C-alpha positions in Angstrom: 77.0 129.5 157.1 77.6 125.6 155.2 81.5 126.0 155.5 82.0 126.5 159.5 81.6 123.9 161.7 81.4 125.5 165.2 81.9 124.2 168.9 78.8 122.8 169.6 78.6 121.1 166.9 81.8 119.1 167.5 80.6 118.1 170.2 77.7 116.4 168.9 79.3 114.6 166.8 82.4 113.7 169.4 79.6 112.2 172.2 77.7 110.2 168.3 81.3 108.6 167.5 82.0 108.0 171.5 78.2 106.0 171.8 78.7 104.1 168.0 82.3 102.8 169.1 83.1 103.0 172.7 85.9 104.8 174.7 88.2 101.1 174.7 87.7 100.7 170.3 88.9 104.7 170.3 91.6 104.0 172.8 93.2 101.6 170.5 92.5 102.7 167.8 95.1 105.8 168.8 97.6 103.8 170.3 97.6 101.8 166.6 97.4 105.6 164.5 100.6 106.2 167.0 102.3 103.8 166.0 101.8 104.1 162.5 103.5 108.2 162.5 106.4 107.3 164.4 106.9 103.9 162.6 106.6 106.1 159.4 109.1 109.2 160.9 111.6 106.2 161.8 111.4 105.0 157.8 112.1 108.3 156.4 115.2 108.8 158.8 116.7 106.1 157.8 116.2 106.3 153.9 118.9 108.8 153.1 121.6 107.7 155.7 121.2 104.6 153.2 122.0 107.0 150.3 124.6 108.4 152.4 126.4 104.9 152.4 125.7 104.1 148.9 127.5 107.6 147.7 130.6 106.7 150.4 131.0 103.0 149.2 130.8 104.5 145.7 133.4 107.0 146.3 135.7 103.6 147.7 135.4 102.4 144.7 136.5 105.0 143.0 139.7 105.5 144.8 140.3 102.0 145.0 140.4 102.1 141.3 142.6 104.8 140.8 145.1 102.7 142.9 145.0 99.4 141.7 145.7 101.8 137.7 148.6 103.6 139.6 149.7 99.9 140.7 149.3 98.3 137.3 151.3 101.5 135.4 153.8 100.8 137.5 154.2 97.2 136.7 153.8 97.9 132.7 156.6 100.7 133.1 158.7 98.0 135.1 158.3 95.4 132.2 158.9 97.6 128.9 162.1 98.6 131.0 
């Protein structure tokens, strides 16, 4: 069967990989891979927070602009009298 990999084939492949690279190198490789995955997950979780802050700050500016427009309208009405 071409597509099926049996348990024995996986075991033989694992033995060959350990003999080629050694357990120390494989352990270091696993640690590096785990650190990379953690860093990726952390970056993915931080990105939406930055977008929320941007949206909140945009909303703050809109409120400030509305308040400034009201103040300006009041001053103009005072000067017109």
